[in-house]
C-alpha positions in Angstrom: -29.7 12.9 22.0 -26.6 10.9 23.0 -24.8 8.4 20.8 -22.0 6.0 21.8 -19.4 7.7 19.6 -20.7 11.2 20.0 -21.1 12.3 23.6 -20.8 15.4 25.7 -17.3 14.3 26.6 -14.9 16.6 24.8 -12.5 15.4 22.1 -11.8 11.7 21.7 -12.8 10.7 25.2 -16.1 9.2 23.9 -14.6 6.7 21.4 -11.7 6.0 23.9 -14.1 4.9 26.6 -16.2 2.9 24.2 -13.1 1.2 22.7 -11.7 0.3 26.2 -15.1 -1.0 27.3 -15.5 -3.2 24.3 -11.9 -4.6 24.8 -12.5 -5.3 28.5 -15.9 -7.0 27.8 -14.1 -9.5 25.6 -11.8 -10.5 28.4 -14.2 -10.3 31.4 -17.6 -11.1 29.8 -16.8 -14.0 27.4 -20.3 -14.5 26.0 -20.8 -10.8 25.3 -17.1 -10.4 24.3 -17.5 -12.8 21.4 -19.7 -10.2 19.7 -17.9 -7.0 20.9 -14.8 -7.7 18.9 -16.8 -7.3 15.8 -17.6 -3.7 16.9 -14.2 -2.6 18.3 -12.7 -1.3 15.1 -15.6 1.2 14.7 -14.8 3.6 17.5 -11.2 3.4 16.6 -12.0 4.4 13.1 -14.2 7.1 14.3 -11.4 8.5 16.5 -9.1 8.5 13.5 -11.4 10.3 11.1 -13.0 12.6 13.6 -10.1 13.5 15.9 -7.2 12.8 13.5 -4.5 10.0 13.8 -3.0 11.1 17.1 -6.2 10.2 19.0 -6.3 6.8 17.2 -2.7 6.1 18.2 -3.2 7.0 21.8 -6.3 4.8 22.1 -4.6 1.9 20.3 -1.6 2.1 22.7 -3.9 2.0 25.7 -5.8 -1.1 24.3 -2.6 -2.9 23.4 -1.1 -2.1 26.8 -4.1 -3.6 28.6 -4.2 -6.6 26.2 -0.6 -7.4 27.0 -1.5 -7.4 30.7 -4.6 -9.5 30.2 -2.9 -12.1 28.0 0.3 -11.8 26.1 0.9 -12.7 23.3 -2.6 -14.0 22.2 -4.7 -11.0 23.3 -1.9 -8.6 22.2 -1.9 -10.0 18.7 -5.7 -10.2 18.4 -6.2 -6.6 19.5 -3.4 -5.4 17.4 -5.2 -6.8 14.4 -8.5 -5.1 15.5 -6.6 -1.8 15.8 -5.2 -2.1 12.3 -8.7 -2.9 11.0 -9.9 0.3 12.7 -7.0 2.2 11.1 -7.9 0.9 7.6 -11.6 1.7 8.0 -10.7 5.2 9.3 -8.5 5.9 6.3 -11.2 4.6 4.0 -13.7 6.9 5.6 -11.3 9.8 5.3 -10.8 9.1 1.6 -14.6 8.6 1.2 -14.0 5.1 -0.3 -17.0 3.0 -1.5 -18.3 0.5 1.0 -16.9 -2.6 -0.8 -13.4 -1.1 -1.0 -13.5 0.0 2.7 -14.5 -3.5 3.9 -11.8 -5.0 1.6 -9.1 -2.7 3.1 -10.4 -3.5 6.6 -10.0 -7.2 5.9 -6.6 -7.2 4.1 -4.7 -4.7 6.3 -4.9 -6.6 9.6 -4.0 -9.9 7.9 -0.9 -8.3 6.3 0.1 -6.6 9.5 -0.4 -9.6 11.9 1.0 -12.5 9.8 4.6 -11.3 9.8 4.5 -10.6 13.6 3.0 -14.1 14.4 5.5 -15.8 12.1 8.5 -13.9 13.7 7.3 -14.6 17.2 6.8 -18.3 16.5 10.2 -18.4 14.8 11.8 -16.6 17.8 10.5 -19.1 20.4 11.1 -22.1 18.1 7.6 -23.3 17.7 6.2 -25.0 14.6 2.9 -23.2 13.8 1.1 -26.3 12.6 2.2 -28.4 15.6 1.3 -25.5 17.9 -2.2 -25.2 16.4 -2.7 -29.0 16.8 -1.7 -28.7 20.4 -4.1 -25.9 21.0 -6.9 -27.8 19.4 -6.2 -30.9 21.5 -6.1 -28.8 24.7 -9.5 -27.3 23.7 -11.0 -30.8 23.3 -9.6 -31.8 26.8 -10.9 -28.6 28.4 -14.4 -29.0 26.8 -14.5 -32.6 28.2 -13.5 -31.2 31.7 -16.3 -28.6 31.5 -18.9 -31.2 30.5 -17.8 -33.3 33.5 -18.2 -30.3 35.8 -21.7 -29.8 34.4 -22.6 -33.3 35.6 -22.4 -35.3 32.4 -21.4 -39.0 32.9 -18.1 -40.3 31.5 -20.1 -42.5 29.0 -21.8 -39.4 27.6 -18.5 -37.5 27.5 -16.8 -40.5 25.7 -19.7 -40.5 23.1 -19.3 -36.7 22.6 -15.5 -36.6 22.4 -15.2 -37.9 18.8 -17.5 -35.1 17.6 -15.3 -32.6 19.4 -12.2 -34.0 17.9 -13.7 -33.9 14.4 -14.7 -30.2 14.9 -11.1 -29.5 16.2 -9.6 -31.1 13.1 -11.9 -29.1 10.8 -10.9 -25.8 12.5 -7.3 -26.9 12.3 -7.5 -27.7 8.6 -9.5 -24.7 7.6 -7.9 -22.2 10.1 -6.7 -19.8 7.3 -10.1 -19.5 5.7 -11.9 -19.2 9.1 -9.5 -16.5 10.1 -10.0 -14.5 6.9 -13.8 -15.0 7.2 -13.8 -13.7 10.8 -11.7 -10.6 9.8 -14.0 -9.9 6.9 -17.1 -10.2 9.1 -15.5 -7.8 11.6 -14.6 -5.3 9.0 -18.1 -5.4 7.5 -19.9 -5.0 10.8 -17.6 -2.3 12.1 -17.9 -0.3 8.8 -21.7 -0.4 9.0 -21.7 0.8 12.6 -19.1 3.5 11.8 -21.3 4.9 9.0 -24.4 4.9 11.1 -22.9 6.9 14.0 -20.3 8.9 12.2 -22.9 10.5 10.0 -24.6 11.7 13.1 -21.3 13.2 14.1 -21.1 15.2 10.9 -18.9 12.9 8.8 -19.9 12.3 5.2 -19.3 9.2 3.2 -19.4 8.3 -0.5 -22.8 7.6 -1.8 -23.1 3.9 -2.5 -26.3 1.8 -3.0 -25.4 -1.5 -1.2 -28.8 -3.0 -2.2 -27.8 -2.9 -5.8 -24.2 -4.1 -5.4 -23.2 -7.1 -7.5 -20.0 -9.1 -8.0 -18.1 -9.7 -11.3 -19.5 -12.8 -13.0 -16.0 -14.4 -13.3 -15.6 -14.6 -9.5 -17.9 -17.6 -9.5 -15.0 -19.7 -10.7 -13.5 -19.2 -7.3 -16.3 -21.4 -6.0 -16.7 -23.9 -8.9 -13.1 -24.9 -9.4 -12.2 -25.5 -5.7 -15.6 -27.3 -5.4 -14.6 -29.8 -8.1 -11.1 -30.2 -6.5 -12.8 -31.5 -3.3 -14.0 -34.6 -5.2 -10.6 -36.5 -5.4 -9.7 -38.4 -2.3 -6.5 -36.5 -1.8 -6.4 -35.0 1.8 -3.9 -32.2 1.1 -5.7 -31.1 -2.1 -9.0 -31.1 -0.2 -7.6 -28.9 2.6 -6.2 -26.4 0.1 -9.3 -26.4 -2.1 -11.6 -26.1 0.9 -9.7 -23.0 2.2 -9.8 -21.4 -1.2 -13.5 -22.1 -1.5 -14.4 -20.6 1.9 -12.4 -17.5 1.1 -14.2 -17.0 -2.3 -17.5 -17.7 -0.6 -17.2 -14.7 1.7 -18.2 -12.1 -1.0 -21.3 -14.1 -1.9 -22.5 -14.0 1.7 -22.2 -10.2 1.5 -24.0 -10.3 -1.8 -26.8 -12.3 -0.1 -27.0 -9.6 2.5 -27.3 -7.0 -0.2 -30.3 -9.0 -1.6 -31.9 -8.9 1.8 -31.4 -5.2 2.0 -32.9 -4.8 -1.4 -36.0 -6.7 -0.2 -36.1 -4.7 3.0 -36.2 -1.4 1.0 -38.7 -2.8 -1.5 -41.2 -3.8 1.1 -40.3 -1.0 3.5 -39.6 -3.1 6.5 -39.0 -1.2 9.8 -35.5 -0.9 11.2 -36.7 -3.1 14.1 -37.7 -6.0 11.8 -34.6 -5.6 9.7 -32.4 -5.9 12.8 -34.4 -8.8 14.1 -34.0 -10.7 10.9 -30.3 -10.2 10.8 -30.0 -11.4 14.4 -31.9 -14.6 13.6 -29.7 -15.2 10.5 -26.6 -14.6 12.6 -27.6 -17.3 15.2 -29.1 -19.8 12.7 -26.5 -21.4 10.4 -29.1 -22.8 8.0 -30.6 -19.4 7.3 -27.1 -18.0 6.8 -26.4 -20.7 4.3 -29.6 -19.8 2.5 -28.5 -16.2 2.3 -25.2 -17.3 0.9 -26.9 -19.5 -1.7 -29.1 -16.6 -2.8 -26.0 -14.5 -3.3 -24.3 -17.2 -5.2 -27.2 -18.0 -7.6 -27.7 -14.3 -8.2 -24.9 -14.6 -10.7 -27.4 -16.4 -13.0 -30.8 -15.5 -11.7 -30.3 -11.7 -11.3 -33.0 -11.5 -8.7 -33.0 -7.7 -8.6 -33.0 -7.3 -12.4 -30.1 -4.9 -12.3 -27.8 -6.7 -14.8 -26.9 -4.5 -17.8 -28.2 -5.9 -21.1 
């Protein structure tokens, strides 16, 4: 039987082809590409742990070279971050790190690697990052309005919709740091799960770790409670800072909610098809994702799985 990361192609050719195909799909198939970036670090990590660092380096150079042709510097920086995420996950797999530590490394490493490069580049070209982001958001609103016009919407309908687009743009602008960290964490988590599934079939072993019984330290809940109260005063800057902190601390509780789901899946022996279907529905339905997060958050007190030590 063939698997994407374990083919008849000798050496690292398999993960190289998969990595390049995923990178190309982001550029040339936008709708599909928005999902493939969550997967890209997995074959890179597989190349690192299965065929050693040299293979990873060669594949990464190929991806970054193509990314620079497709769209420098935006694509170059984005794919560099994905390559660093793959490196962190590969090193975690090699060291047989626990799942939570691996995902944490895969989240922190690209942020630490990319931030100085972005800062240096913006400083070199003399661009204020806040003003640049504001300009990008305004351009996005204008481009969205132009697309709606091409779709046949009347100017009156576009004018009615524009305030909502501007509000969304301001939210993205204000909470860009938290959104970025959340996106990197989701990528690291997704890529790690995929890596484990296929790498095990390629003969790579991982540390035994029961995700369904994973729990967070109780004191971490203050990372949600304190910023939540700081959102109450009518102080714009305080609200922006508190909101970013709250979103960042909310990420682990979403993963904890997923762990609760996995626990229920195992308890009621749901088939892999139904498990996958439920996760897809949750991924495309924000309300369900919010409910999963709430379940993870309230597990601090409810202990739904009855695993807390007495």
